[in-house]
C-alpha positions, 0 to 999 in steps of 0.5 A, spaced: 125 482 787 117 481 784 119 476 781 126 471 784 131 470 779 133 463 783 127 457 784 129 451 789 125 445 786 124 439 790 125 432 785 123 425 788 125 419 783 118 420 781 121 425 775 118 429 773 110 427 774 112 428 781 112 435 780 106 440 780 105 444 774 108 451 777 116 447 778 114 445 770 113 451 769 118 454 772 123 448 770 122 450 763 124 457 763 130 456 767 136 458 762 141 453 767 139 448 772 144 445 777 144 438 781 146 432 782 147 428 776 141 423 778 137 429 779 139 432 772 137 425 768 131 425 772 128 433 769 131 431 762 134 438 762 139 437 757 144 442 755 142 446 761 144 442 766 150 443 770 153 438 776 155 440 782 163 442 782 166 438 786 169 439 793 161 442 793 161 450 792 154 455 790 159 459 786 157 457 779 150 458 781 151 465 784 155 467 779 148 467 774 144 472 779 139 475 776 138 471 771 132 465 771 136 459 775 133 453 777 137 448 783 134 441 784 134 438 791 132 431 793 125 432 796 124 437 800 131 443 800 131 444 806 132 437 810 139 437 809 139 440 803 141 445 798 136 450 800 140 451 807 147 452 803 144 457 798 141 461 803 147 465 807 148 467 800 142 470 797 138 475 800 129 474 801 125 476 795 131 473 790 128 466 791 123 461 791 121 454 793 118 448 791 118 443 796 116 435 794 116 430 800 122 429 803 125 422 804 124 422 810 116 423 809 117 418 803 121 412 809 116 414 815 109 412 810 112 407 808 114 404 814 108 407 818 112 410 823 109 417 826 115 422 823 115 426 829 117 420 834 122 417 829 129 421 829 132 423 823 139 424 821 143 426 814 149 421 814 152 423 807 158 426 810 157 425 817 160 420 822 156 414 824 158 417 831 152 422 830 147 417 832 150 415 839 145 420 843 139 416 840 141 409 840 136 407 846 132 401 846 126 401 841 129 408 838 127 408 831 132 412 827 132 414 820 139 416 816 140 418 809 146 415 807 152 417 802 152 410 797 150 403 796 156 401 800 154 405 807 148 401 809 153 394 810 158 399 814 153 401 818 151 394 820 158 393 822 158 398 826 152 397 831 154 390 831 161 392 833 157 397 839 153 391 841 147 393 838 147 388 833 139 385 833 137 392 830 132 390 825 134 395 818 130 397 813 133 398 807 129 403 803 132 405 796 130 410 791 124 411 795 118 415 790 120 412 784 118 407 779 126 403 781 123 403 789 125 397 792 125 395 800 128 390 804 128 387 811 135 385 815 139 385 822 145 389 823 148 382 825 146 378 819 146 384 814 148 380 807 145 385 802 148 387 797 147 391 790 144 396 794 142 403 790 143 410 791 140 414 794 138 410 800 135 410 807 135 406 812 131 405 817 133 403 824 129 399 830 133 399 836 132 393 841 139 393 845 141 400 848 148 402 845 148 409 845 148 415 850 145 417 856 141 424 856 144 426 862 151 429 864 157 425 867 159 420 862 163 414 865 171 417 865 173 411 861 169 414 855 174 419 854 181 418 851 185 422 857 192 421 861 188 422 868 188 430 868 180 429 866 174 433 869 172 427 874 165 424 872 161 428 878 164 434 878 163 434 870 155 432 871 155 438 876 160 443 872 155 442 866 149 444 870 153 450 872 155 452 865 148 451 863 149 448 856 143 450 851 142 448 843 147 452 838 150 455 844 159 456 843 163 454 849 170 455 851 173 451 854 181 453 857 185 449 860 181 442 856 186 436 859 181 431 856 176 435 853 171 432 856 167 438 858 167 440 851 164 434 848 158 433 853 157 441 852 157 439 844 153 433 846 147 437 848 147 441 842 152 446 843 159 447 840 166 448 843 172 450 842 177 446 846 185 450 849 189 445 851 197 447 852 200 440 851 201 436 845 199 429 848 193 432 851 191 436 845 192 429 842 187 426 846 182 432 845 183 431 837 182 424 839 175 425 843 172 429 837 172 423 833 170 418 838 163 422 840 162 424 832 164 431 833 168 434 827 163 439 825 161 441 832 168 442 836 175 444 835 181 444 839 187 449 839 194 446 841 196 453 844 198 456 852 195 461 856 200 465 858 199 472 862 192 472 861 193 472 854 188 468 849 191 465 843 190 469 836 186 464 834 180 466 838 180 473 835 177 469 829 172 466 833 164 467 835 164 470 842 162 465 847 156 463 851 160 460 856 167 459 858 170 454 862 176 455 866 179 447 868 186 449 868 191 455 870 186 459 871 190 466 874 188 472 875 190 475 869 186 471 865 180 472 869 181 480 868 181 478 860 175 474 860 171 480 864 175 485 860 173 483 853 167 478 854 161 479 852 155 482 857 152 475 860 157 471 859 157 464 863 163 463 866 166 457 871 172 455 874 174 450 878 180 449 883 184 444 887 189 448 890 189 453 896 192 458 891 186 457 886 181 457 892 184 463 895 183 467 887 176 464 887 174 467 894 177 473 892 173 473 885 166 471 888 167 476 893 169 482 888 164 480 882 158 476 886 156 468 883 156 462 886 161 459 891 161 451 892 166 447 895 164 440 893 168 434 896 166 426 895 169 420 897 168 413 894 168 407 898 174 401 897 177 396 900 179 397 908 183 391 910 177 385 910 171 390 910 171 397 906 172 404 907 171 412 904 176 414 901 175 422 899 177 425 893 181 432 893 176 438 894 173 442 888 172 449 889 167 451 883 166 459 882 159 460 877 158 467 875 155 471 870 159 476 867 
């Protein structure tokens, strides 16, 4: 289309005075303007204004396809903004965008922080646990928060994790005449009357997050003892080779620890577990690590090699891990139905599973490893090695 019907305009606290002439002209021609109540007030669009429905939906915008429509967003519409929600529903040529400086850019310029060295998070609807991979000593983090009460809740969460000495820069209504910025620490947080929109800068002094390498401590997870132990899990993750944006199917997931660490590496995971109590532990771990948008659990058995019916509607996996209950019919199903290039890793501890993996390795190739570990433990007045059960691991590309 030579003349896009939809215009997405970034609007900051400076209101119309902060817009380019092209943005103002486009806004003036629009028949309908969508945005949050604050944006509509700043733009002074009167009866043309339409607040976003609750729960959020882009359907009212799409219903006006072909007519001149404006969507107002904070700052850069494609950085935790409305632009990303709209684009899956419209075609190239139907839209144009007029970005303004993002809240992250405004905050970094206020603090004098290099934006390329700063981690940025949109926590409007995400749990604080999303910060866990970033809470290392010396880290600088910018967070967009949902409302004026959220900074106090974030301070409480940081203090509970032992990072109470984190410096917090609370920045309200950046870029406008009512901008206000105040500094405190998490453990001494006592700020009141905080106005949205609000961003918080964190300068972390005490590490309170997660390491970047696989192999978290076993006690970091909710489990009943059925868990891929830390050293084996680290080797399993290395064999699975997670990449950001990829999907894992974790069959016989136990505690879901492998899925959790896959997601912490930037992927998405589906944990399939037959026992309800273990499925409940997986759900607890999803919450504990802030992975509600990346990981799901299916409480269902894999019988006679047949995957749960829910799997039919899921995106095809990039990798599959079989941690428990692996058998010949399941392997036959996977080799017959998974896309070419899917990475498969299966661990076994019984003689029967070891024989199964040796047979499939002979048929399909890949890598077959026998992992034997021992840990030091008291032996009388001295110490000795206590061996763990050997684990046989087969990894192959389908």
